[in-house]
N, C-alpha and C positions, 0 to 999 in steps of 0.2 A: 258797362252800364253805369259804373261809378262816375265816369266822366260826363255822361249825359245828365245825370242828377246834379252834379256839381255845376255844370254849365247852366242848367235851368234855374237852380236856386240862386246862383250868383246874379244872373241877368234880372230876375224878378226883384231881388233885394235892391240891386242897383237902380232899376227903373222906379220902384216905389219910393226909395229914399230921395232920389232927385226930385220926384214929384212933390214930396213932402217938404224938403229943405231947400230946394232951389239950385241954381247953377253952380254955386261955389262948392256944393257937396259933390259935384261931379268929379272933382280932382281926387277926393278921398276914395270914391267908388272906383275910379280908374286904377288906382293902386291895388285895392283890396279885391275887387270883383271883376273888372274888365280885363286886367292882366291875367286873372284866372281863366276867363272865357277865351281869350286869345290863345293861351297855352293849351287849354283843354281841347279847343278846336283842332289844334295840330295833333293831339293824341287821337282824336276821333278820325282825322284824315288817315292816320296810319292804320287804324282799325277798319275803316270803311273803304279804303282806296280800292277802286275797281268794283265796288259793290254798292252801286247807286249813291255814291258820295254826294253828288249835287242835290239829289232829291232828299236824302236824309238830313243834310245840313240845312236845306231850305225849310223843312218841316221843323227842325230843332229851333231855328231862328224865329219862325212864325209862332211856335208854341210858347217861347219866352215872352213875346209881345202879347199874345192872347192871354196868357196867365196873368201878366201884369195888369192888363185892362180888366180882366174878370175880378181881380182882387181889389182894384180901385179904379172905378170908371173915370174918375178925374185925372188919372194917369194916362188917359188915351193919347194925348199929343206926345207924351214922353215915350210911350210904348211904340207909337208909329215911327217916331224919329229913331228909336232904338232899332226897330226892324229894318228900316232903310239903311241906317249906318252899318249895322252888322252884315246885311246882305252885301253891301259894297265892300266892306272890309274883308269879308269871307272870300270874295272873288279875288281881291288883290292878294290875300294871304295864300290862297290855293296856288296861284301862279308863282308867287315868290317861293313858297315851300317846295314846289316841284322843280323850280329852277335851281334850287340849292341841293338837289337830290344826291349829288356825289359827296357832299360834306357830312360830317358827323351829325347825328340827330339833334344834339343840343344847339348846334349852329343853325340848322334848318329851322328849328322852333323859334329861337330868338331872332334870327335873321329875318324870318317872315313876319315876325311881330312888329318890326320897325315900320314897314310901309303900311301894314294893315292898321296899326295904331295911328299913323298919320291920317289915313282916310277916315277912320272912325272919329278921331278927335276933331276933325273939321266938320264932317257931316252931322254928327249927333247934336252938338250944341247949336249949330246954325239952324237946323230944323226944329229942335225942341224949343228954342228960345227966340227964334226969328231974327237973329243977327249974328254977325261974326264977333264973338267974344274972345279976342286974341289971348288974353291972360288965361282964360279957361282952356282954350285950345292948346296952348303951349304947356300949361300945367298938366292937363290930361295926357298929352302925348308923352311927356317925360315919366309920369306916374305909371302909364300903361307899359312902357318899356321896362322900367325898373320892376314893377309888379309882375310882369310876365317872366322876367328873369328869375325872380324869387320863386314863383310858382313852378318854373321849369326845374329848379333844383328840388323842390318838394316832390314833384312828379317823378323825377329821376330816382330819388331816394325810395319812394313808394314802389316803383316798378322793380327796383333792385331787391327790395324786401320780398315782393311777390315771387320773383324769380328764384331767390334763395330758398324760400319756403317751398316752392314747387319742386326744386331739386332735392330738398331734404325729404319731401313726401315720396318722391320717386325712389330715392335711396332706401327708405324704410319699406317700401313695397317690394323692392327687389330682395332685400334681406329676409322679409317675411315669406316670400314665395319660394 
């Protein structure tokens, strides 16, 4: 559940801030929030795989766009561009992630972020601002890959803490029993 909340908060903040501050802010968002979303999406793939993954991801992507629009109706074009870009990127990410299935998880996450960051970095600014902004596209692409890598480290650390805590709880249950 934490990854769903992180995903939605990040996409809404990213959409609203780009609507407020313009295209150049998209690079900052790419590092802070979109890298988070790309990496959280892979966490959710692991959780939802085989359990209506496509439907759940579609609903999640649509929810982010709708929440953005509800919070700021002027962000409608940004929310729509975000929806289309994330849907396209999610498709590419899913294919890449599963193709990398035999590799360690950190490599699947970061490896699938590269093509999905490329798709998102081209589609989003082109739809949102009506032209190919190559500086924004390249800046976003690099920021998403670096941000996704940083977030993958954060998630790995978090997952290890949860696993250690869970093992400790199981150990205390066994000793108490």
